[in-house]
Each structure stands twice: as C-alpha cells, then as structure tokens.
mmCIF file of the C-alpha atoms, coordinates in Angstrom:
data_MODEL
# 
_entry.id   MODEL 
# 
loop_
_atom_site.group_PDB 
_atom_site.id 
_atom_site.type_symbol 
_atom_site.label_atom_id 
_atom_site.label_alt_id 
_atom_site.label_comp_id 
_atom_site.label_asym_id 
_atom_site.label_entity_id 
_atom_site.label_seq_id 
_atom_site.pdbx_PDB_ins_code 
_atom_site.Cartn_x 
_atom_site.Cartn_y 
_atom_site.Cartn_z 
_atom_site.occupancy 
_atom_site.B_iso_or_equiv 
_atom_site.pdbx_formal_charge 
_atom_site.auth_seq_id 
_atom_site.auth_comp_id 
_atom_site.auth_asym_id 
_atom_site.auth_atom_id 
_atom_site.pdbx_PDB_model_num 
ATOM 1  C CA . MET A 1 1  ? -65.865 9.092  24.472 1.00 0.00 ? 1  MET A CA 1 
ATOM 2  C CA . PHE A 1 2  ? -65.668 8.998  20.761 1.00 0.00 ? 2  PHE A CA 1 
ATOM 3  C CA . PRO A 1 3  ? -64.605 8.117  17.869 1.00 0.00 ? 3  PRO A CA 1 
ATOM 4  C CA . GLN A 1 4  ? -63.722 4.297  18.798 1.00 0.00 ? 4  GLN A CA 1 
ATOM 5  C CA . PRO A 1 5  ? -61.437 3.339  17.183 1.00 0.00 ? 5  PRO A CA 1 
ATOM 6  C CA . ALA A 1 6  ? -59.851 6.618  17.551 1.00 0.00 ? 6  ALA A CA 1 
ATOM 7  C CA . ARG A 1 7  ? -57.322 8.227  15.483 1.00 0.00 ? 7  ARG A CA 1 
ATOM 8  C CA . GLY A 1 8  ? -55.753 11.826 16.267 1.00 0.00 ? 8  GLY A CA 1 
ATOM 9  C CA . LEU A 1 9  ? -58.159 13.222 18.645 1.00 0.00 ? 9  LEU A CA 1 
ATOM 10 C CA . LEU A 1 10 ? -60.329 11.546 21.141 1.00 0.00 ? 10 LEU A CA 1 
ATOM 11 C CA . HIS A 1 11 ? -63.133 13.482 22.479 1.00 0.00 ? 11 HIS A CA 1 
ATOM 12 C CA . VAL A 1 12 ? -64.162 12.755 25.992 1.00 0.00 ? 12 VAL A CA 1 
ATOM 13 C CA . VAL A 1 13 ? -67.443 13.683 27.413 1.00 0.00 ? 13 VAL A CA 1 
ATOM 14 C CA . GLY A 1 14 ? -69.365 12.699 30.573 1.00 0.00 ? 14 GLY A CA 1 
ATOM 15 C CA . VAL A 1 15 ? -66.643 13.268 32.917 1.00 0.00 ? 15 VAL A CA 1 
ATOM 16 C CA . LYS A 1 16 ? -66.763 15.629 35.755 1.00 0.00 ? 16 LYS A CA 1 
ATOM 17 C CA . VAL A 1 17 ? -64.845 18.758 35.233 1.00 0.00 ? 17 VAL A CA 1 
ATOM 18 C CA . GLY A 1 18 ? -61.875 18.952 37.442 1.00 0.00 ? 18 GLY A CA 1 
ATOM 19 C CA . SER A 1 19 ? -61.230 15.490 37.584 1.00 0.00 ? 19 SER A CA 1 
ATOM 20 C CA . SER A 1 20 ? -57.774 14.143 36.700 1.00 0.00 ? 20 SER A CA 1 
ATOM 21 C CA . TYR A 1 21 ? -57.207 11.555 33.899 1.00 0.00 ? 21 TYR A CA 1 
ATOM 22 C CA . ARG A 1 22 ? -54.545 9.142  32.706 1.00 0.00 ? 22 ARG A CA 1 
ATOM 23 C CA . LEU A 1 23 ? -54.008 7.508  29.543 1.00 0.00 ? 23 LEU A CA 1 
ATOM 24 C CA . LEU A 1 24 ? -52.266 4.092  29.831 1.00 0.00 ? 24 LEU A CA 1 
ATOM 25 C CA . ASP A 1 25 ? -50.742 1.780  27.023 1.00 0.00 ? 25 ASP A CA 1 
ATOM 26 C CA . ALA A 1 26 ? -51.546 -1.908 26.688 1.00 0.00 ? 26 ALA A CA 1 
ATOM 27 C CA . GLN A 1 27 ? -48.408 -2.358 29.075 1.00 0.00 ? 27 GLN A CA 1 
ATOM 28 C CA . GLY A 1 28 ? -49.870 -0.282 31.867 1.00 0.00 ? 28 GLY A CA 1 
ATOM 29 C CA . ARG A 1 29 ? -47.220 2.430  31.043 1.00 0.00 ? 29 ARG A CA 1 
ATOM 30 C CA . LEU A 1 30 ? -48.688 6.247  31.659 1.00 0.00 ? 30 LEU A CA 1 
ATOM 31 C CA . VAL A 1 31 ? -48.708 7.817  28.012 1.00 0.00 ? 31 VAL A CA 1 
ATOM 32 C CA . ARG A 1 32 ? -50.922 10.996 28.846 1.00 0.00 ? 32 ARG A CA 1 
ATOM 33 C CA . SER A 1 33 ? -52.146 12.600 31.780 1.00 0.00 ? 33 SER A CA 1 
ATOM 34 C CA . GLY A 1 34 ? -53.992 15.877 33.097 1.00 0.00 ? 34 GLY A CA 1 
ATOM 35 C CA . ILE A 1 35 ? -57.083 17.439 34.331 1.00 0.00 ? 35 ILE A CA 1 
ATOM 36 C CA . ILE A 1 36 ? -60.584 17.812 32.637 1.00 0.00 ? 36 ILE A CA 1 
ATOM 37 C CA . LEU A 1 37 ? -61.075 21.356 32.050 1.00 0.00 ? 37 LEU A CA 1 
ATOM 38 C CA . ALA A 1 38 ? -64.587 21.301 30.114 1.00 0.00 ? 38 ALA A CA 1 
ATOM 39 C CA . SER A 1 39 ? -67.503 19.134 29.739 1.00 0.00 ? 39 SER A CA 1 
ATOM 40 C CA . ARG A 1 40 ? -65.893 18.168 26.368 1.00 0.00 ? 40 ARG A CA 1 
ATOM 41 C CA . THR A 1 41 ? -62.272 17.513 26.435 1.00 0.00 ? 41 THR A CA 1 
ATOM 42 C CA . ASP A 1 42 ? -60.193 16.592 23.230 1.00 0.00 ? 42 ASP A CA 1 
ATOM 43 C CA . LEU A 1 43 ? -57.095 14.362 24.045 1.00 0.00 ? 43 LEU A CA 1 
ATOM 44 C CA . ASP A 1 44 ? -54.317 14.418 21.364 1.00 0.00 ? 44 ASP A CA 1 
ATOM 45 C CA . LEU A 1 45 ? -53.569 10.588 20.400 1.00 0.00 ? 45 LEU A CA 1 
ATOM 46 C CA . ARG A 1 46 ? -51.038 11.406 17.726 1.00 0.00 ? 46 ARG A CA 1 
ATOM 47 C CA . GLY A 1 47 ? -47.982 9.392  18.347 1.00 0.00 ? 47 GLY A CA 1 
ATOM 48 C CA . LEU A 1 48 ? -49.418 6.922  20.417 1.00 0.00 ? 48 LEU A CA 1 
ATOM 49 C CA . ALA A 1 49 ? -48.672 3.258  19.439 1.00 0.00 ? 49 ALA A CA 1 
ATOM 50 C CA . SER A 1 50 ? -51.998 1.498  17.634 1.00 0.00 ? 50 SER A CA 1 
ATOM 51 C CA . GLY A 1 51 ? -53.560 -0.924 20.104 1.00 0.00 ? 51 GLY A CA 1 
ATOM 52 C CA . VAL A 1 52 ? -56.003 -0.943 23.244 1.00 0.00 ? 52 VAL A CA 1 
ATOM 53 C CA . HIS A 1 53 ? -55.280 1.697  25.801 1.00 0.00 ? 53 HIS A CA 1 
ATOM 54 C CA . VAL A 1 54 ? -57.079 2.443  28.965 1.00 0.00 ? 54 VAL A CA 1 
ATOM 55 C CA . PHE A 1 55 ? -58.429 5.699  29.939 1.00 0.00 ? 55 PHE A CA 1 
ATOM 56 C CA . GLU A 1 56 ? -58.924 6.380  33.711 1.00 0.00 ? 56 GLU A CA 1 
ATOM 57 C CA . ALA A 1 57 ? -60.821 9.435  35.394 1.00 0.00 ? 57 ALA A CA 1 
ATOM 58 C CA . ILE A 1 58 ? -60.427 10.038 38.782 1.00 0.00 ? 58 ILE A CA 1 
ATOM 59 C CA . ASP A 1 59 ? -62.601 12.335 41.040 1.00 0.00 ? 59 ASP A CA 1 
ATOM 60 C CA . GLY A 1 60 ? -62.018 12.113 44.812 1.00 0.00 ? 60 GLY A CA 1 
ATOM 61 C CA . MET A 1 61 ? -62.887 8.300  45.571 1.00 0.00 ? 61 MET A CA 1 
ATOM 62 C CA . GLU A 1 62 ? -64.474 7.665  42.082 1.00 0.00 ? 62 GLU A CA 1 
ATOM 63 C CA . LEU A 1 63 ? -62.588 5.950  39.343 1.00 0.00 ? 63 LEU A CA 1 
ATOM 64 C CA . VAL A 1 64 ? -63.813 5.302  35.875 1.00 0.00 ? 64 VAL A CA 1 
ATOM 65 C CA . ARG A 1 65 ? -61.623 3.086  33.507 1.00 0.00 ? 65 ARG A CA 1 
ATOM 66 C CA . LEU A 1 66 ? -62.734 2.628  29.848 1.00 0.00 ? 66 LEU A CA 1 
ATOM 67 C CA . PRO A 1 67 ? -60.817 1.152  27.049 1.00 0.00 ? 67 PRO A CA 1 
ATOM 68 C CA . VAL A 1 68 ? -59.685 3.353  24.003 1.00 0.00 ? 68 VAL A CA 1 
ATOM 69 C CA . VAL A 1 69 ? -58.749 1.903  20.748 1.00 0.00 ? 69 VAL A CA 1 
ATOM 70 C CA . VAL A 1 70 ? -56.189 3.878  19.105 1.00 0.00 ? 70 VAL A CA 1 
ATOM 71 C CA . GLU A 1 71 ? -55.972 3.331  15.197 1.00 0.00 ? 71 GLU A CA 1 
# 
C-alpha cells in the first residue's frame, strides 16, 4: 500500500482480487469496507480522521492486517 502516510487516496496492491476489505479507525470502528475489484485498488481516505488506521483484507480463511497512517 502506498503512499504512507496517506492523504486523499491510498493505493492498495498485492491483495487478491475478490477479497473483502475493511478499514478500521484507531478505536476499531469500521470506516470503510468493500471488495477488491482490481490488482490495484484506490481507497478514498477523504474525511477520515488523522492517525493510525488498520486495513484488513479477507480472502476465505486468510486475513491480512496492515497499519495505514492517515494525514
């Protein structure tokens, strides 16, 4: 994922197409969710609070969790 820290858009690469994703804020609240539709997916971060968020991608039994710093 890039850029880090992110502002505006976050570019997600390397996540299997068809995976579901969630973006959680620092308190664990869901702020974005959806399905990865392409090998590169852009997530709109506008309107999110600054700070560390968590990106989760789920494909069947595999879970990927990565920190995302939002400016």
